[in-house]
C-alpha positions as CSV (number, residue, x, y, z in Angstrom):
1,M,56.9,-72.7,-85.7
2,D,56.1,-71.2,-89.1
3,I,59.3,-71.4,-91.2
4,S,57.6,-70.5,-94.6
5,N,59.0,-66.9,-94.6
6,T,62.5,-68.2,-93.9
7,I,63.0,-70.8,-96.7
8,Q,63.8,-70.2,-100.3
9,P,63.9,-72.9,-102.9
10,V,66.3,-72.1,-105.8
11,L,65.6,-74.6,-108.7
12,I,68.1,-74.8,-111.5
13,G,65.9,-75.8,-114.4
14,G,62.7,-74.8,-116.0
15,D,61.1,-78.0,-117.1
16,I,58.2,-80.2,-115.5
17,N,60.6,-81.4,-113.0
18,A,61.2,-77.9,-111.7
19,Y,57.5,-77.2,-111.7
20,S,56.6,-80.3,-109.8
21,V,59.2,-79.3,-107.0
22,A,57.8,-75.7,-107.0
23,R,54.2,-77.1,-106.6
24,A,55.3,-79.2,-103.7
25,F,56.9,-76.2,-101.9
26,H,53.9,-74.0,-102.5
27,E,51.3,-76.7,-101.5
28,Q,53.2,-77.4,-98.2
29,Y,54.5,-73.9,-97.3
30,G,52.9,-71.4,-99.7
31,I,56.4,-70.5,-100.9
32,I,57.1,-69.1,-104.3
33,S,60.3,-70.8,-105.8
34,I,63.0,-69.1,-107.8
35,A,63.8,-71.0,-110.9
36,I,66.6,-70.3,-113.3
37,A,67.3,-71.9,-116.7
38,K,69.0,-71.3,-119.9
39,D,65.7,-70.9,-121.8
40,V,62.1,-70.1,-121.2
41,L,60.1,-73.2,-121.1
42,G,56.3,-73.6,-121.0
43,A,56.3,-75.9,-118.0
44,T,57.2,-73.0,-115.8
45,D,56.3,-70.0,-117.8
46,N,53.5,-67.7,-116.6
47,S,53.4,-69.5,-113.3
48,K,52.2,-67.7,-110.1
49,I,54.3,-70.1,-107.9
50,I,57.6,-69.4,-109.7
51,D,59.9,-66.4,-110.1
52,F,61.6,-67.4,-113.3
53,Y,64.9,-66.2,-114.7
54,V,66.7,-66.8,-117.9
55,D,70.6,-67.2,-117.7
56,E,72.0,-68.2,-121.1
57,N,75.4,-68.8,-119.5
58,L,74.0,-70.9,-116.8
59,T,76.1,-74.1,-117.6
60,D,79.4,-72.2,-117.6
61,I,80.6,-73.4,-114.2
62,N,82.6,-70.3,-113.3
63,H,79.6,-68.1,-114.3
64,F,77.3,-70.4,-112.3
65,I,79.4,-70.2,-109.2
66,E,79.8,-66.5,-109.3
67,S,76.0,-65.9,-109.9
68,M,75.0,-68.3,-107.3
69,I,77.3,-66.7,-104.7
70,E,75.7,-63.3,-105.5
71,L,72.2,-64.8,-105.1
72,G,73.1,-66.7,-102.1
73,N,74.5,-63.6,-100.4
74,D,71.4,-61.6,-101.2
75,L,69.1,-64.3,-99.8
76,K,71.3,-64.5,-96.7
77,E,70.9,-60.9,-96.1
78,E,67.1,-61.3,-96.4
79,G,67.3,-63.9,-93.7
80,K,66.5,-66.8,-95.9
81,T,67.7,-70.4,-95.8
82,A,68.3,-71.2,-99.5
83,I,68.0,-74.7,-100.8
84,L,69.6,-75.4,-104.2
85,I,67.9,-78.1,-106.3
86,G,68.8,-79.4,-109.8
87,T,66.1,-80.7,-112.1
88,K,68.2,-82.1,-114.9
89,D,71.3,-84.4,-114.8
90,D,73.5,-81.6,-116.3
91,Y,72.3,-79.1,-113.7
92,V,72.7,-81.6,-110.8
93,D,76.3,-82.1,-112.2
94,L,76.9,-78.4,-112.1
95,I,75.7,-78.1,-108.5
96,I,77.9,-81.1,-107.3
97,K,80.9,-79.6,-108.9
98,S,80.2,-76.2,-107.2
99,K,79.4,-77.7,-103.9
100,E,82.6,-76.5,-102.1
101,E,82.2,-72.9,-103.2
102,L,78.4,-72.7,-102.4
103,K,78.0,-74.9,-99.3
104,D,78.1,-71.9,-96.9
105,L,75.3,-70.1,-98.8
106,F,73.0,-73.0,-99.8
107,I,71.8,-76.2,-98.4
108,I,72.9,-78.7,-101.1
109,P,71.3,-82.1,-100.7
110,Y,73.5,-84.1,-103.0
111,I,76.2,-86.9,-103.0
112,D,79.8,-86.0,-103.6
113,E,81.4,-86.1,-107.0
114,T,83.1,-89.5,-106.6
115,L,79.8,-91.3,-106.0
116,K,78.1,-89.2,-108.6
117,N,80.6,-90.5,-111.2
118,S,79.9,-94.0,-110.2
119,L,76.2,-93.6,-110.7
120,I,75.8,-91.2,-113.6
121,N,78.4,-92.9,-115.7
122,K,76.6,-96.1,-116.8
123,E,79.6,-98.2,-117.2
124,N,80.7,-97.5,-113.6
125,F,77.1,-98.0,-112.4
126,Y,76.6,-101.4,-113.9
127,K,79.9,-102.6,-112.4
128,L,78.7,-101.3,-109.1
129,C,75.4,-103.2,-109.4
130,E,77.2,-106.4,-110.2
131,E,79.4,-106.0,-107.2
132,M,76.5,-105.7,-105.0
133,N,74.3,-108.3,-106.6
134,V,71.6,-105.9,-107.9
135,D,69.6,-107.4,-110.7
136,I,70.4,-105.8,-114.1
137,P,70.1,-106.8,-117.8
138,K,72.9,-108.5,-119.5
139,T,75.3,-105.6,-120.1
140,K,78.5,-105.1,-122.1
141,I,80.6,-102.0,-122.9
142,L,81.7,-100.8,-126.3
143,S,84.4,-98.1,-126.7
144,K,85.0,-95.9,-129.8
145,D,88.4,-97.7,-130.7
146,M,86.9,-101.2,-130.4
147,E,85.7,-103.4,-133.3
148,I,81.8,-103.0,-133.5
149,T,80.5,-106.1,-132.0
150,D,77.3,-107.2,-130.4
151,F,79.0,-109.3,-127.9
152,G,76.7,-112.2,-128.7
153,I,73.6,-110.6,-127.1
154,M,70.4,-111.6,-128.9
155,Y,68.5,-109.0,-131.0
156,P,66.9,-106.6,-130.4
157,I,69.8,-104.9,-128.7
158,V,69.6,-101.7,-126.6
159,I,72.3,-99.1,-127.2
160,K,72.7,-96.0,-124.9
161,P,75.5,-93.6,-123.9
162,S,77.4,-94.4,-120.8
163,N,78.0,-90.7,-120.3
164,P,74.6,-89.1,-120.6
165,V,75.8,-85.5,-119.5
166,L,78.3,-85.5,-122.4
167,F,75.8,-87.0,-124.8
168,W,73.1,-84.4,-124.1
169,S,75.5,-81.5,-124.1
170,D,74.6,-80.9,-127.7
171,R,72.3,-82.2,-130.4
172,F,72.8,-84.1,-133.6
173,E,70.5,-85.3,-136.4
174,G,69.2,-88.9,-135.6
175,M,69.7,-88.3,-131.8
176,E,67.6,-90.6,-129.6
177,K,67.5,-91.1,-125.8
178,V,67.9,-94.8,-126.2
179,Y,68.5,-96.8,-129.4
180,I,67.1,-100.2,-130.2
181,A,68.9,-102.3,-132.9
182,Q,66.7,-105.0,-134.6
183,N,69.7,-106.7,-136.4
184,K,73.3,-106.4,-136.9
185,K,73.1,-104.1,-139.8
186,D,71.0,-101.7,-137.6
187,F,73.5,-102.1,-134.7
188,I,76.5,-101.1,-136.8
189,R,74.6,-98.2,-138.4
190,I,73.6,-96.7,-135.0
191,V,77.1,-97.1,-133.4
192,R,78.7,-95.4,-136.4
193,L,76.1,-92.6,-136.2
194,I,76.8,-91.9,-132.6
195,Y,80.6,-92.0,-132.9
196,S,80.4,-89.7,-136.0
197,T,79.4,-86.9,-133.6
198,Y,81.2,-85.1,-130.7
199,Y,80.4,-88.1,-128.4
200,D,83.5,-90.2,-127.8
201,D,82.8,-92.0,-124.5
202,T,81.7,-95.6,-124.2
203,L,78.4,-97.1,-125.1
204,I,76.3,-99.5,-123.2
205,I,75.2,-102.5,-125.1
206,Q,72.4,-104.2,-123.4
207,E,69.9,-107.1,-123.8
208,Y,66.4,-106.0,-124.5
209,I,64.0,-107.0,-121.9
210,P,60.7,-108.0,-123.5
211,G,57.5,-106.2,-122.6
212,D,55.8,-102.8,-123.4
213,D,55.8,-99.7,-121.3
214,S,53.6,-101.3,-118.7
215,S,56.6,-103.6,-117.7
216,I,58.5,-100.5,-116.6
217,W,58.5,-99.5,-112.9
218,T,59.9,-96.3,-111.4
219,P,61.0,-96.4,-107.8
220,S,61.8,-93.2,-105.9
221,F,63.7,-92.7,-102.6
222,Y,64.8,-90.1,-100.2
223,C,67.8,-90.6,-98.1
224,D,68.5,-88.2,-95.3
225,R,71.6,-86.4,-94.1
226,N,72.7,-89.5,-92.3
227,K,72.5,-91.5,-95.5
228,K,69.5,-93.6,-94.5
229,V,66.5,-94.2,-96.6
230,K,63.5,-92.3,-95.3
231,M,61.0,-92.4,-98.1
232,M,60.1,-95.2,-100.6
233,A,57.6,-94.8,-103.4
234,L,57.0,-96.9,-106.4
235,G,55.2,-96.1,-109.7
236,H,53.9,-98.7,-112.2
237,V,54.4,-97.1,-115.6
238,L,51.3,-97.3,-118.0
239,L,52.8,-95.2,-120.9
240,E,56.1,-93.4,-121.6
241,E,56.5,-90.7,-124.0
242,H,57.4,-91.9,-127.6
243,V,59.1,-88.9,-129.2
244,P,62.6,-90.3,-129.9
245,T,64.4,-87.7,-127.8
246,A,62.0,-88.1,-124.9
247,I,61.8,-92.0,-124.7
248,G,61.9,-93.1,-121.1
249,N,59.9,-90.0,-119.8
250,D,57.0,-91.2,-117.9
251,A,53.6,-90.0,-119.1
252,A,51.1,-92.0,-117.1
253,I,51.6,-94.0,-113.9
254,I,49.7,-95.9,-111.2
255,M,51.5,-95.5,-107.9
256,Q,51.4,-99.1,-106.7
257,Y,53.8,-100.3,-104.1
258,V,55.5,-103.7,-104.5
259,E,58.0,-104.9,-101.8
260,E,60.4,-106.3,-104.3
261,P,62.5,-104.6,-105.7
262,M,62.2,-101.7,-103.2
263,E,64.0,-103.6,-100.4
264,K,66.9,-104.5,-102.6
265,I,67.3,-100.9,-103.9
266,K,67.0,-99.5,-100.4
267,S,69.9,-101.8,-99.3
268,F,71.9,-100.7,-102.2
269,L,71.5,-97.0,-101.5
270,E,72.4,-97.4,-97.9
271,K,75.5,-99.4,-98.7
272,I,76.8,-96.9,-101.1
273,E,75.8,-94.1,-98.5
274,F,73.6,-92.1,-100.9
275,T,72.0,-88.9,-99.7
276,G,69.1,-86.8,-101.1
277,F,66.4,-87.8,-103.7
278,C,66.9,-90.5,-106.3
279,N,64.6,-91.9,-109.0
280,C,65.3,-95.3,-110.6
281,D,64.2,-97.1,-113.7
282,C,63.6,-100.8,-113.7
283,K,61.7,-103.3,-115.9
284,Y,60.0,-106.5,-114.7
285,D,61.4,-109.4,-116.6
286,Y,58.7,-112.2,-116.8
287,R,61.3,-114.6,-117.9
288,D,62.8,-114.9,-114.4
289,G,60.4,-112.9,-112.4
290,K,63.1,-110.3,-111.5
291,Y,62.9,-106.4,-111.6
292,K,66.1,-105.4,-113.6
293,L,67.6,-102.0,-112.7
294,F,68.6,-99.8,-115.5
295,E,69.7,-96.6,-113.7
296,V,69.7,-94.5,-110.5
297,N,69.0,-90.9,-111.2
298,I,70.7,-88.7,-108.5
299,R,67.8,-86.4,-108.3
300,Q,64.0,-86.4,-108.0
301,G,62.3,-87.8,-111.1
302,R,60.4,-85.8,-113.7
303,S,57.2,-87.3,-112.4
304,N,58.1,-86.4,-108.8
305,Y,54.6,-84.9,-108.2
306,S,53.3,-88.5,-108.2
307,V,55.4,-89.1,-105.1
308,T,54.1,-86.0,-103.4
309,A,50.6,-86.8,-104.1
310,A,50.8,-90.6,-103.2
311,C,53.4,-90.8,-100.5
312,A,55.1,-87.8,-99.0
313,N,55.5,-84.1,-100.0
314,I,59.0,-83.9,-101.3
315,A,59.5,-80.4,-100.1
316,K,58.5,-81.2,-96.5
317,L,61.0,-84.0,-96.4
318,L,63.8,-81.8,-97.5
319,V,62.9,-78.9,-95.1
320,E,62.4,-81.3,-92.1
321,D,65.6,-83.1,-92.7
322,R,67.9,-80.5,-93.9
323,V,66.5,-77.2,-92.4
324,Q,64.9,-78.4,-89.2
325,R,67.3,-81.3,-88.8
326,K,64.5,-83.6,-87.6
327,D,64.9,-87.4,-87.2
328,L,62.5,-88.6,-89.9
329,P,60.5,-91.8,-89.7
330,L,60.7,-94.3,-92.6
331,I,57.7,-93.5,-94.9
332,K,56.7,-96.2,-97.2
333,Q,53.9,-95.5,-99.8
334,T,50.6,-97.0,-99.0
335,K,48.3,-95.0,-101.2
336,E,47.4,-96.2,-104.8
337,L,46.9,-93.3,-107.2
338,Y,46.8,-92.5,-110.8
339,W,49.2,-89.8,-112.1
340,H,49.3,-88.6,-115.6
341,L,50.6,-85.7,-117.9
342,I,48.7,-86.8,-121.0
343,P,44.9,-87.0,-121.5
344,N,43.0,-90.0,-120.3
345,S,41.9,-90.8,-123.9
346,I,45.6,-91.5,-124.9
347,V,45.9,-93.9,-121.9
348,F,42.7,-95.8,-122.9
349,K,43.7,-96.0,-126.5
350,Y,47.4,-97.1,-126.2
351,V,47.6,-99.1,-123.0
352,K,47.1,-102.7,-124.0
353,D,46.4,-104.3,-120.6
354,E,42.7,-104.2,-120.0
355,N,43.2,-104.9,-116.2
356,L,45.3,-101.7,-115.9
357,K,42.8,-99.6,-118.0
358,N,40.1,-100.8,-115.7
359,R,42.1,-99.9,-112.6
360,V,42.7,-96.4,-114.0
361,K,38.9,-96.1,-114.4
362,E,38.3,-97.1,-110.9
363,L,40.9,-94.8,-109.5
364,I,39.4,-91.9,-111.5
365,K,36.0,-92.7,-110.0
366,E,37.5,-92.8,-106.5
367,G,38.9,-89.3,-107.1
368,K,42.5,-90.8,-106.9
369,E,43.8,-89.0,-109.9
370,V,46.3,-86.2,-110.4
371,N,48.0,-84.2,-113.1
372,T,51.1,-82.2,-112.2
373,F,49.9,-79.1,-114.2
374,D,46.4,-79.2,-113.0
375,Y,47.1,-77.0,-109.9
376,P,43.9,-75.0,-109.2
377,Y,45.8,-72.1,-107.5
378,D,48.2,-71.6,-110.5
379,L,45.3,-71.8,-113.1
380,K,42.8,-69.7,-111.5
381,H,42.6,-66.2,-113.2
382,N,45.8,-67.2,-115.3
383,L,44.6,-67.3,-118.8
384,K,48.0,-67.6,-120.5
385,R,49.0,-70.6,-118.4
386,S,45.6,-72.3,-118.9
387,I,45.9,-71.9,-122.6
388,Y,49.4,-73.5,-122.5
389,I,48.2,-76.5,-120.4
390,M,45.4,-77.1,-122.8
391,L,47.6,-77.0,-125.9
392,Y,50.2,-79.0,-124.1
393,K,47.7,-81.9,-123.7
394,L,46.4,-81.5,-127.3
395,N,49.9,-81.7,-128.6
396,H,50.4,-85.0,-126.8
397,I,47.6,-86.5,-128.8
398,K,49.4,-85.5,-132.0
399,K,52.6,-87.0,-130.8
400,Y,51.1,-90.3,-129.9
401,I,49.4,-90.5,-133.3
402,Q,52.7,-89.8,-135.1
403,Y,54.9,-92.1,-133.0
404,M,52.7,-95.0,-131.9
405,K,51.6,-96.4,-135.2
């Protein structure tokens, strides 16, 4: 049965994550997604696969609930089954907090607020990992009223907020996604900087695991309505972005499956009764041969089109599980594929591992290469978007020259 006329994805967000989800829905079902964000963003602007709307008050929860109820009722009258999907942590937080008011109008494929708080709040998350014997870096917690101490962790030390939603609720000079202190003086300066702002929650103080971007791995999972893992995909990061506010965002990946750590994380997710998409960050520690888990994002990752291209279309998973209520088989990634947002010239210039660079060249020759934005349907006869994508790629060259000296 053709259900493409009865489904309506509603994406909260306008970044590349939103575009990736919209592309998955369009490729699978020919559906045009609705996307709503606080600002116009190039990633979703001038797209033929997205109806985009700006709502400056989107993050006001009362306004959000009111506007979503209005939209949900309109879609219901049109005979649509609406699926509500967040593409950033704060938007997902908004959806989860509004779940009770919106559950009769939208399919909302997310965990409850209690579990969300255990995973989003890094302090709670690392405690949960320790309880379940999940491998993590050596981690300590520093609060604003404590004496500034490095807890005896060897430098360099990683410093990051335990509450990323609060941290990213505003901006301040010197803001970075993750801070790295090279010595005690640096450590004290960074902590004082953060606590001189509106941010007053705890900080995560963590050992730095040696290795460049290519030591990082990005597992993705889908857990169905019965809280069982039904999709497992793994990306081997080649390069991340290096703009201070975007550190940790994947820029180039080889989708390459390794059984460990996937089975450990699968077990973890099923024990905590997770549901929906999640994307994890971990780093291979050559000192003990373990993959150390940093976080579980309670949404599809920014690079989620790599999962659609290499493993399973994420829109199809959602629809078959939540709309058609099928019993899904477990899908493990078998395909190796090169995904990137940045020009290949950057990869060949800045990736140090020659074996990885050679593998990228092989995958390109084999036609196993994808770029989220290079969607022929959306670029054909779409000059404004084509120009944006070209400038987007050129801008990355400038950024890497500036930040990877």
